[in-house]
C-alpha positions in Angstrom: 82.5 162.5 167.7 78.9 162.4 169.4 78.4 160.2 172.3 75.9 158.0 170.2 78.7 157.4 167.3 79.0 153.8 166.1 82.5 152.2 166.3 83.1 149.7 163.7 85.7 147.1 164.3 87.6 147.9 160.9 88.0 151.7 162.3 89.7 150.6 165.7 93.5 150.8 165.6 95.2 148.7 168.1 97.6 150.4 170.7 100.5 148.0 171.2 103.7 148.6 172.9 107.2 147.3 171.8 107.3 144.6 174.5 103.9 143.2 173.7 104.9 142.8 170.1 107.8 140.9 171.0 106.3 138.8 173.6 103.7 137.9 171.0 106.3 137.0 168.3 108.1 134.8 170.8 105.0 133.1 171.8 104.3 132.5 168.0 107.7 131.1 167.5 107.2 129.0 170.3 103.8 127.5 169.4 104.2 127.0 165.7 105.7 123.7 165.8 102.8 122.5 167.9 100.1 123.9 165.6 101.7 122.6 162.4 102.0 119.2 164.0 98.5 119.1 165.3 97.0 120.4 161.9 98.8 117.8 159.4 95.7 115.5 159.4 93.1 118.3 159.3 91.3 119.6 156.1 91.0 123.4 156.1 87.2 124.1 155.4 88.2 126.4 152.4 89.5 123.3 150.6 86.1 121.5 150.7 83.9 124.5 149.8 84.2 126.8 146.7 83.6 130.4 146.7 80.1 129.7 145.2 79.3 127.7 148.5 79.3 124.3 146.4 81.5 121.2 147.0 85.1 121.6 145.6 86.8 118.9 143.3 88.4 117.8 146.7 85.6 117.3 148.5 83.9 115.1 145.7 86.8 113.0 145.4 86.9 112.4 149.2 83.5 111.5 149.6 82.9 108.6 152.0 86.2 109.0 153.8 86.5 109.9 157.4 88.1 113.3 157.9 88.9 115.9 160.5 88.2 119.5 160.2 88.4 122.6 162.5 85.9 125.5 163.0 82.9 127.1 164.9 79.6 125.5 165.3 76.5 127.8 164.8 73.3 127.0 166.8 70.8 124.3 166.0 67.3 123.8 166.5 67.2 120.2 166.5 70.7 119.5 168.3 71.8 117.2 165.9 72.4 119.3 162.8 74.7 122.2 162.9 76.6 124.4 160.4 80.3 124.6 160.7 82.1 127.8 159.6 85.7 129.2 159.2 85.2 131.8 162.0 82.6 132.5 164.4 79.0 132.9 163.6 78.4 135.0 166.6 78.3 139.0 166.8 81.4 140.8 166.7 82.3 142.2 170.0 83.9 145.4 168.6 80.8 146.4 166.3 77.9 144.0 167.2 77.1 143.0 163.5 77.8 139.4 162.2 80.6 139.3 159.6 81.0 136.8 156.8 82.0 133.3 158.7 83.6 132.2 155.5 83.4 128.4 154.1 80.6 126.6 155.9 79.7 122.9 155.9 76.8 121.1 157.5 77.4 118.7 160.4 75.3 116.0 161.3 76.5 114.8 164.9 76.8 111.3 166.3 74.4 110.6 169.1 76.0 112.0 172.5 74.7 112.8 175.7 76.2 116.3 175.9 75.3 119.2 173.7 78.2 120.4 171.6 79.5 123.9 172.3 78.6 126.8 170.0 80.5 129.6 169.0 83.6 127.9 170.1 86.5 126.5 168.3 85.9 122.5 167.9 87.7 119.8 166.0 85.2 117.4 164.3 86.0 113.9 162.7 83.3 112.2 160.5 82.6 110.9 157.2 82.7 113.1 154.5 79.5 113.3 151.9 78.4 115.6 149.3 74.6 115.8 148.9 71.9 117.0 147.0 71.7 119.0 143.7 73.4 122.1 145.0 76.4 119.7 146.0 76.3 120.4 149.8 79.1 119.4 151.9 78.4 117.6 155.0 80.0 115.3 157.6 78.2 112.7 158.9 78.2 111.0 162.5 80.5 113.7 163.5 82.4 113.5 166.7 83.1 117.0 168.5 86.0 118.0 170.4 86.5 121.5 172.1 89.9 122.9 171.4 
């Protein structure tokens, strides 16, 4: 391998010892009840947006209801309208490219004094709407909480 070779994240093989694996499993077992209890009233983004990027039947049926979703905010030009995706829209720390962020919806944030965090996991609560001829899913007056 030359010193100018590119390393892609799918080529990196993690090197873990037995103790690290067992500690990770113990941590997951400990935290699983907390994660499932916290996520009962949240909707996954993939349930709101179909593979074609349009609103799912569930999103259409829940229009006008207040929901909670979790994801990553992308940067905004106006500071009020953001894109929320399943994974971080930032560059991969291993290979430098931006991977597919998965299901994405539009967020129109409630007026706040602070700027919502970008590239960090957040929990949002707001009114679900389906807008336009392309059936775009949006969350209105969203309140943001950093996780």
